[in-house]
N, C-alpha and C positions, 0 to 999 in steps of 0.2 A: 606290072602295076598299070602302066599306060594302056595295056591291052584290056584290062578289066575296066578301066575308066572309059574307054571307047565303047565297050559293051553296055555300060550303064547309061552313058549319054553320048551317043555317036555324034561326032562333029563339034562337041562343046569345046570352048576355050578352057584350057587347063592352067591353073596357077599353083605353083608350089608354095605352100604356107609354112614350110620349114618344120622344125620339131626335133627334139633330142631322142625321144623314146618311141616315136612313130613317124611314118612318112605320111604327109597330109596334102592331098590335092583338092583344090577348090575347083569344082566343075561349075563354071559361071552360069551357063544358060539355065540349067535346072536349079541352080542355087543350092548345090549339095557339096558335102566334103567326104571324100573317100579317105579313110584313115587306115593305114596298113601298119600293124604293130610289129615290134621286134620279136624274133623267134622265141624268146623266153617268156612272152606274155601268153598265158593260157586262155583257152576258151572259157573256162570256169570263171577266171578273173574278170574277163570282159562282160560276161553275163551278169556278174555281181555289180559291176560298175554301171551297167545299163539300168539295173534295178535302182541304184542310188540316184541316177539322173531322173528316172521316172518319178521317184519319190519327191525330189526337189521341184520338178515340174508341177506335181499335183498340189503344191502349196504356193504356186505362183512365181517361182524363180525361173528366169529365162535361162534355159539349159538345152543343149542339143540332145534330143531323144532319138535313139537309133531308129532308122527306117529299114524295114525288111527289103532285101533284094533276093529275088528268086525264092521267096518264102522264108528267108533266114535273116536274123539280125546280126549274126556272126558267121562269116563265110570265109572260104580259103582264097588267098591271093598268092599263087605259087606255094611256098612253104610256110606262109605266115597267115595269121588270122587278120581279118579286116572287118570294118564296119562302115556303114553309110549313114550320114547325119545331115540335117539341114544346116546351111550356113547362116549364122546369126551375125548380121553387120554389127560391129562394135568398135569402140575406140578406148584404148587404155590412157589413163591420165599421165601427164608428164610427172615424173617423181618430184615431190615437194613435201613439205611437212603436212600440208592440208591433204594431199593425195594419200599419204601414208595413214593419216587419221581415218580417211574414208575407207581404205582397205581394211583396217582393223575393225571398223564398224561393220563392214560388209561380211568379213570373216566371222564375226560373232553371230550375225544373222544366219549365215549358212550353217554354222555349227548348231545353232538353236533348232533349225529344221532337221539337221542330220541326227540330232539326239533322239528323234522319234523313229528313225529307220531301224527296223528289226530284222531285215533280211540278212542273208549270208554274204560275206565278202572275204575272199582269200586275200592274204597280204601280198604286196608287190615284192618282186624279186629284188629290186633296187629301191632304196628309200634312205632318207637322212636320219632315220631312227637309229640311235646307237647307244648302247649301254656302256658303262666303263669297261667291262670285260671285252666287249666287241672292239672298242677303240684300241685297247692294249693288243688284241690279236692282230688287228690291221697294222698297228704301228710296228709290231715285231717284223712283219713282212717288209715294211717301209724301211726299218732300220737296216735290214740285210741288203735291201736294194741300193741304199745310199752309203753303205759302209766305207767306200773308198773316198768319200768327200767329207772333209773335216767339218766344214760349216753346216752342211746338211745333217751330219750325224749329231752335232751339238743341238740343232733345232729339234731333231727327233727326241732327244733326251728331255728337253723342256716339255715337249708335247706329252711324253710318257708320264712325266711328273703331274701334269695337269689331268691326264686321264685317271691317274690314281686318286686324285682329289674328287673327280666326278664319281668314281666308283664308291668312295668312302661316304659321300654325301647323297648317294642315289636314294630317291623315294620310290618305293615299290609301287607298281601299277595298282595293286589291290587297295592302296590308300588314296587313290586319285579317282576323279570322275572320268570314266572311260566311255567312249562312244565312237562311232564312225566320224572321222574328221576329214577335212579337205586335204590337208597335208602340204599344200604349196600355195599359200595365200600371198599373192603379190599383185601389183597393178596389172600386169599382162594377163593374169588368170582371173581377175575380178574386175573386168572393165564395165563400160556402160553402153547402152544403145544410144542412138541419136536422140531418143525421147527421155534419156536419163535413167532407164531401168537397169538394174544390176544383172549382169550376165556372169554365170559361173562356168569356167572353162578348165580343162586340164586336170583330170582327177587321177593322174598317174601315181601319185603318192598316197591317195586315199586309203585309209585302213582304220581298223578299230584300235584306237590308241588312247592314251590319256589326253583329254581335251586341252590341257595346258601346253602340250607339245605343239599344237597348232599355233597357239599364241607365241611361244618361244621362236618358232620358225619364222613367223612374219616379223617379229621384232628384230631378229637378225637381218632379215631382208631390208628393213627400214634403215637400220644402222649402216648396212653396206651401201645403200644408194644415197644416203644423206651425209654420211661421215660420222666420225666419233662423237661430235657434239649432239648428235641426235639422241644420245642416251638420256639427255635431260628431259626428253619428251616421253620416256617410257612410263612414268606414272600416269600420265594423261592417256596414253594408248591402252594401258591396262584397263582403265575405267571405261574407255570407249568400247573395247572388246566385251567387257562385262555388260555394258548397256545393250550391245547387240545380242548377246546370248540371253539376256533377261535374268541373269543370276550372278552373284558375286563369286569370285574364286574362293575356294576353301583355304583354310590355313595350310593344309598339306600341299595344295597346288601352289600357294605363294612360296612355300619352302622349295618346291621342285622347280619352279620357274628358272632361277639362275643356274641350277645344275643342268637342266635341259638346254638352256641357252648356250652354255659352255660346250655341252656334248655336240650340239648342232654346229657350232663354230669349229670344233675339232674334227668333225667328220671328213671334211674335204682334204686337209693335209694328211690325215691318218691313212687315206687310201692312195696317197701319191705313189706308193711302192708298186701299184698295179698299172701305173702309167708307163708308156714306152720310154719317156725321158724322166725318170723319177726325181733326179736331183733338181732339174730345172722346174719341174712341176711343184715340188715341195718348196723351193725357195721363193716361188711366186705366191705362196700362201702364208707369208710371215704375218700379214695382218690378222689372220685367224688366231694366232698366238695372243696378240694383244686383246682381241675381242673376247677370247675365252678367259683371259686373266681378269678382264673387267667384270665379266659375269660372276666369276668365282670370288671376287671381292665383295659382292653384294650380300 
């Protein structure tokens, strides 16, 4: 990776920007970002995401549009695919009720623009989208992984019961407004420039999904950063999202929202069985049980 960075910008200072699903190097002098993706991210997926970003740029959203290197916008870096993008200076808001309101408004704006995207986009290998049947499948593996621990096993059974409720109340996608969504709406991914312009970052979870899934994901994020009392703000945040999209949620979307909220909350503990230390990982996710229970009570 450093060898490719040197070829792109010889002698440039390099800063690691971090990232879970890609390795990201800021090449300071030319103001570029070299983004090297995990082996499971396909070239087709990246080309689709580039088309999504170009679409957003065409309607005035500040977004990193891929820059060709040696004639290609997707190129090899050892055994992985990589991209080169401009670095957009930005700053994420400190989590607060007002910051969460801004994120829900911005997410609605992004989804309004994405609703007119008609290109092809393959789905990500890893995403927080989970049906009730998928949750139960993952929980079966987690149950086996923690079987020797009584407390962890008890927690799994509670999670299984919640996943059954999710499956029973599931609203099929055919009844919902579906489009390409951002998939990861939170303050770090929807920051602002110094001039106050919205910047859209990190499309790793972007996919053609029910629009209300995007809302449910961001509401879960807001509850996670502000605490359980943030649930009082959810009616306001729903209206804020609707104002951003320019349309009201349908009755089917309103029915689906708590089910999707619970499914998103259950995703993380459900996959604990795939963690190297499944018992410890699962027991650190007890808050997800309470969050899912709250959603399912709505």
